[in-house]
Each structure stands twice: as structure tokens, then as C-alpha cells.
N, C-alpha and C positions, 0 to 999 in steps of 0.2 A: 656813660663814659668809660670812667677812670676810678669808678666808685669815689669822688670824695668832698667831705660832707662843711657847711656851713665853715664850722672850726677851723679845718686846713686850710678855704682858700681866705678866712684872717690872719692867719698865723702866715701866706702868703702877701697875703698887704701889708705884712709890719713890716715884711723881711726885709719887701722889694722897696719902698718905704725907708726903709732908713740907706742899704744899698744905694737907692738909685739915687731915688734921693725928690723931695714934691716938686721943683723944677720939672729935673728930668721921664718923671716917671707917664705923665698924658702921651707923649709920646711911643713913650713904648708901652701901654698897655693897647695904644695907636696899633701897635708893628707889630705886637701876641697874636688882637685879632687878627690883620692877613693872616701869620702865616697859618690859625688856628682853621678862619678860610677854606686856604691853601689842598691841606692837610682834608679837607670834608669835600673841597671835593675830588682832587686827587682818590680821594676812598671811596667818595660814593661813583665813579664814573669810572672804579678799576672793580666796586661790587657787580655796574650792568653794565660787563665787557665779559666777568664769569655770571651772568645772571642770561646774558646769550649765548655764550658762548654752550651750557648744559643744552636751555630753550632748545638749540643747535643741536644735540644731540641725542636731545630724545627725539625731535622731528625724523632725522635720523632712525633714526629707532622705529619712529610707525613707521616708518615713508616701505623702509624694510619687512617693517611686517604688513603690512599692509600685500605690500607685491608678494611676499611667499603668500599671502594667503586671497590675492586672487588666480599664482601661477599651484593653486592646489589641486589638484585629478580627484576628486572624490573620490569619485570608482575604485583609481586607486588606491585606494585608503585601504577602501574597507575590501576590500577586494583582502591588503596585504593585515586586515587585523582578523581578519574570515579564515585567507584562508594560502596560507605562506608559505606555504612551499609547492603548491598549484595541482595537489595531489585531488583533490573538489572537482577543479576546472577539469583536470585531465579524464575522470570518472565518467563526468557526464560526454564527453567527446567522443561522434564516430570518428570511428577512422575511416581515408578517402573512400577504400574496397566495400564500407560495411551499404554510403550510399549513391543516388542512381547521379543520374546527369540534372535531373530537376531535386536533386541534393535533400528528397524526401526518402525516413529510413522504409526501409523496404522495399521500395520499387528496385523494379528490378534494369540494371545496365543495361545503357539501351553502346548501340556496337555503331563504333561512329563512322559518314561515312563522306566521300568525300564529296565535297561538291563543283561547279566551277566556277571558277573567279567572279567570270562574270558569264549570264548568257550574250545566246548573237539576239540583237534587234531580230524583228519580225517587220518580213520588207514589200508591200503594196505590189500589185503590179501597176502600172502606173493611174490607164479606167477605172480600174476600181476606184483610186487615191482619189483621183476631180471628182465621181459622182457623190453625193450627200450618200447617205448610206436611210436607204430604206424605211418608211415603219411596216411593222409589222398590222400582222392580216386581223382585224379583231377575228375572235372566233364563235363560231356561230353557236346558240344557244338552241336541242331539238322543242321542237311545235309542243309540249303538253297533251297527251289526249284527253278530249271536251267528253264529261256525261252525254250533251247535248248530240255528238256523232253519230254512240252506238243508239240510242233509242228512236224513234218512231218522230217523223213532224206532231208537232202538235196543232191539229185543226182550228180555225179559227169560226172564232160561234159567231154568227148571223143573231141580229137581233132586229124584230120592223118593229 
């Protein structure tokens, strides 16, 4: 951390032994250990807060990119890339007068005729309304002409 080697630590220990004395040296080392532990805890806590802020900032950026990708209209982007001025699209569009009512090129325009808003209801007389409709009469098929009618009747054979 501070790049202190063993030789420097020995020099600091000898100076501390001379200045503090052998009697108070263990309590001084204990107090120094507590301060180092607190400094490490504060540094670790500060680093974790910095990491959390960075992670939140990255998540916010990723969230913005995801929302941007979700709202992306691919058709509009392709249209902007291929035809930014809209000249090609305008060249392929038909003017309204060239298309008929059906909207097909070359179909003649139909004249609009006013239609009544509603058709009047059909009313039946009371006697017809009460009776159910009669079934339709079946058609009679013509009888086919048979060959037997045009030929003479056959005579029965008499065998004895």
C-alpha cells in the first residue's frame, strides 16, 4: 500500500521503542491497529459506494439504450437512410385524381350518387303477416317419350 519494506519497518519499530518506551509500546501498537482497521473500513466503504454509483450509472445508461432500442422504428430508419428527401416515395405515389374509387390505377372514377340515409321499412297487410308463407309448388318434369309407344305391341308366344 505505502510500499514500505522490512528494513523501514525495523527502523520505525526501533524509533518507536526509544521514543514511547517498552512499557507503553503494546498499548500504542494496539491503538495504531485500531486506527488502521478504521481507515481500511472507511476506504472499503467509500470504494463500495463509488462502485455502486458506477454500477447505477451503467444501469441507467443501459436502461436508456434499451428504451431507445425499443422505440426504434426500423421502417422509418431505413426510409431515412435510403430516401432522406422523400423524392423516391413521391415518384411512386399516384395523385388522387389518377386513382378511381376502388383505388386501382386505371379504374375510371365513379360518380357519387346520394343514397338515402335509411330505407323505409316494408310493411305487410295484417292478413299476410299472420299466415306463414306457403311452400313453393314443385315443378313437374315432362314425361319422356318411350320407344315402346312408337313401336307396335309385341304378340305373346303361345307354346303348347
